[in-house]
C-alpha positions in Angstrom: -21.4 -18.1 -28.7 -18.3 -16.3 -30.6 -14.9 -18.4 -31.1 -15.6 -21.4 -29.3 -16.2 -19.4 -25.9 -19.0 -21.4 -23.4 -21.9 -19.1 -23.5 -22.2 -19.1 -19.4 -18.8 -19.5 -17.6 -20.1 -20.2 -13.6 -16.9 -18.9 -12.1 -16.4 -15.7 -13.8 -20.1 -14.8 -13.2 -18.9 -14.6 -9.6 -17.6 -11.6 -8.0 -14.2 -10.9 -8.6 -11.9 -12.2 -6.1 -8.2 -11.4 -5.2 -5.5 -14.5 -3.9 -5.9 -12.4 -0.2 -9.9 -13.6 -0.1 -9.6 -16.8 -1.3 -8.7 -19.8 1.2 -6.5 -22.2 -0.3 -9.3 -24.7 -1.1 -11.1 -21.8 -2.9 -8.2 -21.2 -4.8 -7.5 -24.8 -5.8 -11.5 -25.3 -6.2 -11.1 -22.0 -8.8 -8.6 -23.6 -10.8 -10.1 -27.0 -10.7 -12.9 -25.5 -12.5 -11.5 -23.4 -14.8 -9.2 -26.2 -15.9 -12.6 -28.4 -16.4 -13.5 -25.8 -19.1 -11.0 -27.2 -21.3 -8.3 -25.1 -23.3 -10.4 -21.3 -22.4 -10.6 -22.3 -18.7 -6.6 -23.6 -18.5 -5.5 -20.2 -20.5 -7.6 -18.2 -17.8 -6.3 -20.0 -14.8 -2.7 -19.5 -16.3 -3.7 -15.7 -16.1 -4.9 -15.6 -13.5 -1.9 -17.3 -11.9 0.4 -14.8 -13.7 -1.3 -11.9 -12.5 -1.0 -13.1 -8.6 2.7 -13.7 -9.1 3.0 -10.1 -10.5 1.1 -9.1 -7.7 3.5 -10.6 -5.2 6.2 -8.8 -6.8 4.3 -5.5 -6.2 3.2 -6.5 -3.2 6.8 -6.2 -1.7 6.9 -2.7 -2.1 7.0 -0.7 1.4 3.5 1.0 0.8 2.0 -2.4 0.9 3.8 -3.8 3.6 5.1 -1.2 6.0 8.4 -2.4 5.8 11.5 -2.0 3.0 12.1 -5.5 1.2 15.6 -7.0 0.4 16.7 -6.9 -3.1 17.5 -10.8 -2.5 13.0 -10.9 -1.6 12.5 -8.9 -5.3 14.7 -10.9 -7.2 13.2 -14.5 -6.1 9.6 -13.0 -6.5 10.7 -11.8 -10.3 12.5 -15.7 -10.7 9.0 -17.3 -9.3 7.0 -14.6 -12.0 9.2 -15.2 -14.7 9.6 -19.1 -14.4 5.8 -20.0 -14.2 5.5 -17.5 -17.5 8.4 -19.5 -19.2 6.7 -23.0 -18.3 3.5 -22.7 -17.8 2.3 -19.5 -19.1 4.5 -20.1 -22.6 1.4 -21.4 -24.0 -1.0 -18.3 -23.8 0.2 -15.6 -26.0 -1.3 -12.8 -23.6 1.0 -14.2 -20.6 4.3 -13.9 -23.1 3.2 -10.7 -23.8 2.9 -9.6 -20.4 6.3 -11.4 -19.7 8.2 -9.8 -22.3 6.9 -6.2 -21.3 7.8 -7.0 -17.7 11.1 -8.1 -18.6 11.4 -4.5 -20.7 10.4 -2.8 -17.5 11.8 -5.2 -15.2 14.9 -1.9 -13.9 12.0 0.7 -13.5 9.6 -1.8 -11.4 12.1 -2.7 -8.9 13.2 0.6 -8.3 9.8 1.3 -7.7 9.3 -1.7 -5.4 12.0 -0.7 -3.7 12.0 2.9 -3.0 8.1 2.8 -2.6 7.7 6.3 -4.7 5.6 6.4 -7.5 4.5 8.7 -10.5 0.7 8.3 -9.4 0.3 11.9 -8.9 1.6 13.1 -11.4 -0.4 10.5 -13.7 -3.7 11.7 -12.0 -2.6 15.7 -13.0 -1.9 14.6 -16.5 -5.3 12.7 -16.8 -7.1 15.5 -15.6 -5.5 18.4 -18.1 -6.4 15.5 -20.5 -10.0 15.6 -19.9 -10.0 19.3 -19.8 -8.8 20.2 -23.4 -11.5 16.6 -24.1 -14.1 19.1 -22.6 -13.1 22.1 -24.5 -11.9 20.6 -27.7 -13.4 22.0 -31.1 -14.2 25.4 -30.4 -12.8 27.8 -32.3 -13.2 31.0 -29.9 -10.8 31.0 -27.6 -13.1 32.6 -25.1 -15.5 29.7 -25.5 -12.7 27.3 -25.0 -11.3 28.6 -21.9 -15.6 28.8 -20.3 -15.6 25.4 -21.4 -12.1 24.2 -20.0 -13.3 26.1 -17.0 -16.3 24.1 -16.8 -14.6 20.7 -17.0 -12.0 21.6 -14.3 -14.3 23.4 -11.7 -16.2 20.6 -9.9 -16.8 20.3 -6.4 -13.2 18.6 -5.7 -11.4 22.1 -7.5 -8.1 22.7 -5.5 -8.0 25.7 -4.2 -4.8 26.9 -6.2 -6.7 26.7 -9.6 -7.8 30.3 -9.9 -10.4 31.5 -12.2 -9.5 33.4 -15.6 -11.1 36.0 -16.3 -12.0 36.6 -20.1 -13.7 39.6 -20.0 -12.1 42.7 -21.6 -11.7 44.6 -18.8 -8.6 44.8 -17.4 -7.6 42.6 -14.6 -6.7 44.6 -11.6 -4.8 42.5 -8.9 -4.9 43.7 -5.3 
């Protein structure tokens, strides 16, 4: 038992559930059980509610709903999130930090929710590039580094546009 945490929290050993899958009765039961656990349980319950309010903001995106949202609905959702974080969540340092971060990025988040655009594709490519570099890290021989990079990037999901690199001494002839 570390930091005063209970040795086993029954609610947290259950499968992770989202608000959409919980009935109102189950949601209330979850929050009551967390509250019965004491200070740490109440903090976990507050963090869960803050997460759900933030998911409500993101859930207004046209990618989630299929229809464009209005600035008014988005402002109401942000207001509900920040009101919760400033009142009930103010006693939990992690919620305060989350609210500060969301406040800092509020304009960008609002723009993303209103337009439905995301940089997820670019982030995925960046992740692949980092994976390739990590796989080839430490090689001093350029040929070996290129070979390791190709090996890392050459999975069954390799895109058509990613052609092999010829590392042999023979000149490459393009036909």
